[in-house]
N, C-alpha and C positions, 0 to 999 in steps of 0.2 A: 413714936406710941408706943412703936415697943421694944426701946432699949437696947436696937440692933447696930454693930457696924458698920455692917454694905449691906444699901439696898440698891438694886440693881433691872433696870429693864431694857431688852434685849428686841431685837426687832427679826424675824426671818427672814434671809433671801429666799431670790425667785430659784425655782425646783431644792427647795432644803436644802442648798448644798451646804449652809453654815448660817450662822449665828451673831451678831453683830449688836455689839455693846451701845445702844440708844446711847445711856445717862448709868454713872456710876455716885451716888450720894456714900459718902464717906466719913459719921459721926462723927467721932473723933479729931478728923480735919476740917470740917466742917469745908468738907471737896466735891465740888464732882467736876467728872471725865469722862470719858469715851474714847473708842478705840481698838478695842478688842474685840479682836472675834474667834469666833470656835467655827472647828469644819466637824462635819459628819463622819466625811471619810477617818477621821482621828477616833470620832469619839459617840462610835456608831450602838452603845448599847444606849446611851442618856437622849440621842436622838431619838429612836428608840422610843421609850419612855414616855416622852413628848409624845410623841404620835397618837397615843394608843389616850392621850388626854387625861390620863389623873394627874393628881398635883406629886411630885416626888416631895416625900417628904423621910430627910436621912439625920436622925440624929447621931448620927456619926457616918459625917460625908463621904471618909479615905475608904467604910467600907459595904456600903452601903453598893450594887450592883449597879443599879445607874450611872454611880457618881465619884467609885474610887477614883476611876480610866484620868479623874482629873490630878489624883493624887504631889504628881511629881510637879508639872508645870501649870497648879492655877491654886490650887488648896494648900499647899506647903506654904509655900509661893508671896498666898497672902495671908498667914495664921489662920483658915478656918476649919472651924472644923464640923460644922452641923447647917442644912440647909434645909430650904422649903425653896418649892422652883415648881410656881404656880404656870399653866401654860392661857395663854390666852388665845381670842379668840374672834373671832370679826364671821358674823355670818354665817357659822359653823365651820370656818373654817382655823385651822391654826396659824396664828399671824407672830406668835412672840413665844417670851417668856418674862414672867415677874417673880428675883430671887433676892430672898432675905437670905442673909444666911451672916452666922454669930460667929464669931475669934476668941481666942480664948481655948481653955477648958468646953470640953463638948457635954450637952446633957439635951437629956427627953425635950423633944419640941412638949408644948403642953394645946388643949385642944383651941382655947381660947386662941394661941397663936395661929393657928392652922385656920383655924375660922378667918379671923382676920385676914392673913394673907391672902385664900381664898377672895372672900368680900375687896379687900383694894385690887383684886384684878380681874375681875368682875366689871367696877369702876374701869379702871382703865382702859378694859373691852369694851364698854359704852362711849368710853370718850373716845375712839378713833373710832370708830362706829358713828359716830352721829357725826367726826370729823370728811370721812366717806361719805356720810350724803350732804355735808356742804357743796363738796366737793362737783358730786353731781348733781346737780341742782344750778353748781357756775357756769355744769358741763352742757346741760342743759340752756341756760339762760345764752349761754354762750353758743349751741347749736343756732337755737331760737335767731339771736341774731342774723348770725352770717344768714339762715335759710330765708330770715324776711327782707335782708338788703336783697339772696340772688335773685329771692320772688319778685321783686317790687323792681330791681334794676333789668329787668330782661326787656328790649319794644315789643314784646309781641304781649299779646291778652291769652291769661292763662287763667282755665276749668280746674279742681280737684275736685271730682263725683263720686260719689258710691257705684264699684266697679256692680250693685247689684242691681240696684234698683233707682239708677242716675240721678239722684238729685243729685244736686253742690253745694261740696262742702267749704268749699274757698276760691277765692276769688285774688288776682292782680288788682295791682291800679290801671292796669293796662283793661285789663278787661273788663273794670268798672269804663273805663272809658268807651269800651267800644260797644260797650252791651248799652250805653246808657241810662246805667242802675249805679245803685251807691254797692256797698258792699253789703248791706243786709237789705237788702233788695232783692240781691243773686240771689240769696245760701238759701237754702230747701225746695226750691223750683226746679222743676226738668231741665235736664243741657238740650233736652230736644224743643221743650218748648222755646225754646230760642233761636232754631229754627225757620226757615221763609219757607210759607207752605208748600209741598210739595219735596219740599229739601228736607225735611224732619226725620232725622235720623232713632232712628232708637239703642238704646245703649248697649243693647246684645249684637245690632249690628253693625255699630263701632269695635266692638270689641272682635267682633269675627271679620270684619275687613284688614284689622292691627293687625290681630296676630295673621294674615292668610298671605301678605307680602309684607306690609310690614311699611309701605308709602304715605303718603298726603293724599289723606282725601278734600274733593271739591266740594261748596255747599255754601248754601246762603245760609247768612242770618238775620234777623230783625233788630234794629235796635229800639229804647223804650217809645221815640216819633214817629216809629212802623216803616224807618228807613231797611228800605235791603240790601242787607251786603253783602257782596262774594271776597269768601272767607277760603285756605286751607288746611285744612288741619295733619296736624302730628299730634301722635295717640302717643300710652305708654300704658299698659299696667304694671302698679306695681302693690304687692301683696306682702302687705304690713303682720304685726306678733298675728298670734291667733289665727289662722287663716282671716285679716280680713282685707281686701282688695278695694283697691282707690284708682280712679281713670282718671288720667294728668290731660291733659288737652290743651294744644299749642294752636289759637288759632291768628292768626298774620292775612290781612285783608289781603286781596287782590285788587291788584291798578283796573281802575274800569274805561276802557279807552273809547273812547266816543265816534259817532259816523267821522270818516275825513269832508274837510271845509269841501266847500264847491269849488 
């Protein structure tokens, strides 16, 4: 649209040590290429200018303080006379740069050309942000699948409770089986309600015992049919973001040994 010979997109590497060309398009040859690398140690003024976040607009690239270091091994080699380099940011962090390069006699960039280059750089930033969000969503889905597999695959019953109130937040299939209740029937009730009379443990008492010695706790729970089941409980407190705390309780039924045969 600008009738400019060279347009390229560059990505910043880790520790901002270099820029790598992701794609260079040359208009006259209708050709795409990749692979050029620019090192920060060789062009410190240019990288410092990018870090400041403002577009580098050079009507004469060989004289501009931020780009003149490229004269011998980049500008002259490619016949470049003028450049607009627009930094690309994602979540406020510098990720790369969009380069618009004029080949042939140099002339001043117009305000329309500057605005257009800035707008395209913003579109690239939005595209990268969208890609990053999609990647994050996929990683979350994978993490949830893994959590579900681990949560459902263990042999013991697991209850996840709010560490402040004791209300149940989640339970695995083995917990549904142990307590004889569906997940929806377990959610929101107090964990102490599942213990037998005289063995009820308040969430604060359970946390205190866990923190004091970390050993397993013996108790008795009651299933939906009123059956009392002796269990061994191992708990672990986990702090989430924003200071929220949860308690993971692992319930393992204990074998009941009956009286010996006469």
